[in-house]
N, C-alpha and C positions, 0 to 999 in steps of 0.2 A: 465651800469657800477653802477649808481648810487643806483639803486633799489636793485640791490643784496648787496652790502654793506647796507643798510638800512635792511635788510634782517636778514643778518648775525648779526648785532649789536642785532637785538630784540630778536633774539636765544640769543646769547651769555648772554643777560639779563635775560632773562626766564629762563636759568639753573644752574645762580650764586644764592645760597644758603642766602647770606645775602642781595639781595634783594626780598626777602621773607617778606610779609606783616607780623606783628605780630599775634601771635594769640588771639584772645579776651578772656577777663576774665583770661586767665594766667598770673598770677605774677614771677617775677624771684626768686628762691632761695636767703636768703639773711640769715646775723646772728638774733642769737635772737627768732629760732621759736624753738621747739621740735614736731617729729611725723613719718614718715616712709621712711626710706630709699629703694626703691625698684628698683630693676634691672627687664627688660623685651627683647621681642627683638627687635631688631632694627626698627624702623618705627611703631611701636606698644605701644607709650606711651599714647597716649588719650584712647585706651581702655585698656590699663594695668590699668592708673587710675582711670575711671569707676569703674572699676572690683576691683579694689585695696579695694575703698571708701567701696562699697558694702559686702566686706569680714570681712574687719574694723568695722564696723559699728554693722555685725549681732553678731562678738562676743562683741563686746565693751556690746553690750543688754543683749549676755547672762554672761558678767561678773556681770552686774549691777543687771538684775534681780535674780543671786544668793544671792546679798546679799538683796536685798530688794522683797522678794516673791510675798508680798501684789500686785506688780504693777499689775497682771498679773488678775490677779480678779476685778479691780478697775471698770468695764464695767459689768455690767449684761451680759448674755449669751444670745441672740435673737433667739436660737434654740430649743424653748418650741416646742412639736410636741404636738398639738391636735387634739385629734382623734372624728371626728363628727357622730351621729348616720346614716347616710346614703350616700351613696353614687352618683355617677353621676346617675350610671344605677339603683338606686332604687328611685331617684327622679322620672324620665320619670315614675316607676312601680306606685308610687305613685298619678301622673296627670292622668294616664290614670284611676285606679281606682277611681280617686273623681271624674270621668268624667263618668266612668259609675256608679256609687252610683245618681250623681244627675239625672243622665238617668232616672232612676228607681224611683226616688222619681215624677219627671216628670210625670213619666208616674202615679201614685196614686195620684194625687193631689186632686181629687173627695171622695179619700176612707176617713174611718174614723180614718186611722192610722198617720195622718197629727201629731197632738199632740205630741206620740211617737216623731217622729222623729224628732221635734223641741227640745224635751228635750236632745235628746241623743246626737247632735248636740251640744247643748247648754255645757253636760259632755265634748265631745270632743276639745271645745273651754276652757275650764277651764282647761283641764290637758295640753294641747298641750303652754298654759302659761307660767307655770316655766318653761320648754323646751327654748321656746324663751327668757325668761327671762337669764337664764343661759348661751346662746349662744352671747346676746347682751353684758352679761359683759365681755365674755372673749373677745366677739372683741375691746370693748372699752380699755380693759387693756394691748391689743396688740398693738392699737394704740397711747395709754400712750406712752408706751416704744418705740416704734416706733419712736415720734416724741422726747422723752427724745435724743434718740440715735444720731437721724438726728441732733439734735442742739449739742452736744454734739462732733460729726463729723465736723461739718461745721466749730466750735470753733477751732480744733486741726486743720483742713484742713487752715483755716486761718493764725494761727500763724505759721504752717511751712511754707507758701509762704511770713510771713515776713519774716523769718530767712535767705528763699532763697535768697530773694531781699536784704538783707542787708548782704554781704560777711562778715562781720567784727562778728555776731553774730551764723556762719556757724558751725558746731564742727570739721567739713574736709574740706579742699580747697587744690586743685591741684596746687603745686608752679610748676613751668619751673625751672630745673635745667640745661639748656640750655647743656646738653649732650645726646650724642646716646644710647637708651638704657635703661637709667636711670628716672624715676618716684618720687618727693618726694610729699606726702600726709601730709599735718601740720595739726597737731591735738590741737583742741583751747580747755581746760580743762574748763568744767562751772564748777566743786563744787571740794575741796578739796579730795571727796571721791571717783571722778572717778581713774578707773585703769590709771595708767600710763603705757606709749606705749612700756615697755619691758613688761609688763605685760601680755598684750593685745596679741603683737609678740610672747610670750611664748604659749599662748592659742592656738592661732591658728596654730605654728608648731607640737608642742607634739598632736593637736588632728588628723593634716593630717597624723604626722608618728602612732598612734596607728588604725584610723579608713581607712589608704590608701581611702582617697573621695575626689576626683576630685575637685577644688575649683573655680579653674577658666583656662583659657584659654594662656595667654599671661603674667602673673605672672612668676620670676626664684623667687630670696630672696626677704626676707621682712625682713630688719634689724629695730630695734627700735634706733631712734634716742632722745639724751635726751637734747642734745644742740650744738648748731652750733654758730660757729665762724669765724673771718677772716682766712684764710690759711696760718700764722706765727708761726715762735716757738714762741715768746714772747706771742701770743695772745693765743695761746694753752695752754701752761703753766699756763696763768694766769687762764683763764677759765675752766679747766680742775679741778680745785684745790676743788670743791663742789662735784663734780660726785665721785673723788676719797675719799673722806672723806665718803660718803653716803655710797659704795661698798667698801672699804679697809679701815676701821676706822685702828687708832693708838694702840690700845688693843684688838684686838681680842681672843676671847676664842681658836679659831683654824684659822690658818693664810689661805689664799687663794694661790692656786698657778694659776699663770697668765699668759695670751699671749695677744701680741699687733699684733694688725692686720689692716694693712696701705695700702688703695689703691687710685690711682690718676688718676681720669680721665679731660684731655683737661687744664693740669698743668705739664710744664715740667722744671719749674725753680725752683721745689722743692725738696729736695733729701729725699727722703722716710725714710732712714735709720737717718738722723736725725729729724724725727721729733717719729720715733721708739724710739729712743733715751731719747728724751723729755720724751713723757708717761711714758714710764718705769721708768725715774729719781722719776717720782712726785710718784710713790706709794711709801709708805711706807716700811722700812726694815723686818718687822716681817715677809710680803710678798714674795713671790718669784717665779721666772719665771720657767717657765714648759711650752716650746713650743710641749713637744709631748701628752702631758694628762693636761691640764690645765682646773682648774675648772672655772675660770672666762675668758671669751676675751673682749678685749677692744676693740670695732674695730671703726676704723678712717677712715670715706670715706672722700677725697675731689676733690667737684666739680669747676674747676673754682678755684677761689677765695675764695669758701666755705668751710669750714671744717663740718664734721660732727662726732660727736661721740656718741657712746652708750657704753654698755654694757652687755654683754649676755652670756649666760650658755651652756656647751655642744654643743661648736659649732662645733666640728669635728663631734662628734655622730649624730646629727641632720642632716648632710649633710648640712652642713654650710648653716642653714636656707631655704634652697632649697626647696619648694613647690612640686614640676616639679620631681624631685628624688626622694622627700618624699613620693609621692603619684603613682610614674612610677609601674611598676609589675616586675621590675629588680631588687627593692630595698628590 
């Protein structure tokens, strides 16, 4: 009986989710960060985070290279095609021909034509020297380029490894949201000229809508997040002021129609309507609420005790920023 009870306790402990060990390398979502709020299929958070980093990084490179096109051609191309005057089959023929010539000379060693043969051999050697020099020069140049390239590649690899070791220098980090089917990818801007999460997400979604090209297997929605704070009415009303001033100015040439989207996960203590009213009241009066056809949508995503806020455009027209729906054949 005692052994049966101990086995049952082990099984119960094994299936309890709070007894699972924490994942190494993943930090919890916290206030004061910006990045991307990504939804995925339940249980595929790790795969979705890896895919999200690859997709976001590729579109970031496109945006940066569009601003600085010279970055592409910083290294000389190494695919230089050198055409040689002989091939492997010709080498075999030349070797056979040389052997035949040597045999003929040996048969006529005692003849009087020996000096003429020596002169012809000297002429052939003199004519073959420039070709050998050219080939040597080409090989020397290719070797130098390969040495330069290997040094530059080694330096780039070392720098990238140093960045991977130091998590504070990484451009993208995966943060654990603590919710099923939710991934948060933190973005660390290295320069003020770097694209914002809104610009990158807009580029990803518009590209998916126009090309219908499948980009991932596990990602559903990609929402840009420009600020995070604690999920309370006071903190949200205080933290959202700079974001509202950026996208909804006091004296605009043309006022915007806007809507507020609020979704909460693993937090039943907050009233969604109160959060929506707090966000809507923070927008100045020239701009008006329009739930059917808004120009800009304020996205509020609450995961446990952290509130993530961002602003997107054409939210409904672009399938609510859902990559799977945009790239599906039915769309």
